C-alpha positions as CSV (number, residue, x, y, z in Angstrom):
1,M,8.4,48.1,-9.0
2,T,10.5,46.5,-11.7
3,S,13.5,47.5,-13.8
4,A,11.0,49.1,-16.1
5,S,11.1,52.1,-13.8
6,F,14.5,52.9,-15.4
7,L,12.7,53.6,-18.7
8,H,10.9,56.7,-17.4
9,G,13.9,58.5,-15.9
10,E,14.3,60.3,-12.6
11,H,10.9,61.9,-12.7
12,G,9.0,58.7,-13.6
13,V,10.6,56.9,-10.7
14,E,9.6,59.7,-8.3
15,H,6.0,59.6,-9.6
16,Q,5.9,55.9,-9.0
17,L,7.2,56.3,-5.5
18,R,4.7,59.1,-4.7
19,T,1.9,57.0,-6.0
20,L,2.9,54.0,-3.8
21,R,3.3,56.3,-0.8
22,R,-0.2,57.8,-1.3
23,L,-1.8,54.4,-1.8
24,T,-0.1,52.6,1.1
25,G,0.7,55.4,3.5
26,L,4.1,53.8,3.9
27,P,7.7,54.8,3.1
28,T,8.8,53.6,-0.3
29,V,12.0,52.9,-2.1
30,S,12.9,51.1,-5.3
31,T,16.0,49.7,-6.8
32,T,16.0,52.5,-9.4
33,S,15.7,55.3,-6.8
34,A,18.5,53.7,-4.7
35,F,20.7,53.4,-7.8
36,Q,20.0,57.0,-8.7
37,H,20.8,58.2,-5.2
38,A,24.1,56.3,-5.2
39,V,25.1,57.7,-8.6
40,K,24.5,61.2,-7.4
41,H,26.2,60.6,-4.0
42,L,29.3,59.3,-5.8
43,N,29.3,62.1,-8.4
44,L,29.4,59.6,-11.2
45,T,29.0,60.9,-14.8
46,A,28.7,57.5,-16.5
47,V,27.6,54.0,-15.5
48,A,27.5,50.8,-17.4
49,L,24.5,48.6,-16.6
50,A,23.9,45.0,-17.8
51,S,20.9,42.9,-17.2
52,V,20.6,39.2,-18.0
């Protein structure tokens, strides 16, 4: 998955991961889902993100 997964929000990312799990039968993770988990775990309310 790519940074495009950020565009679809939390539910879009989970949909992508479910699809990959179903197709591969393997555990899945993405940069986006890891980032979302970290933001929630740290109770952050705002994050600045830059991509070059």
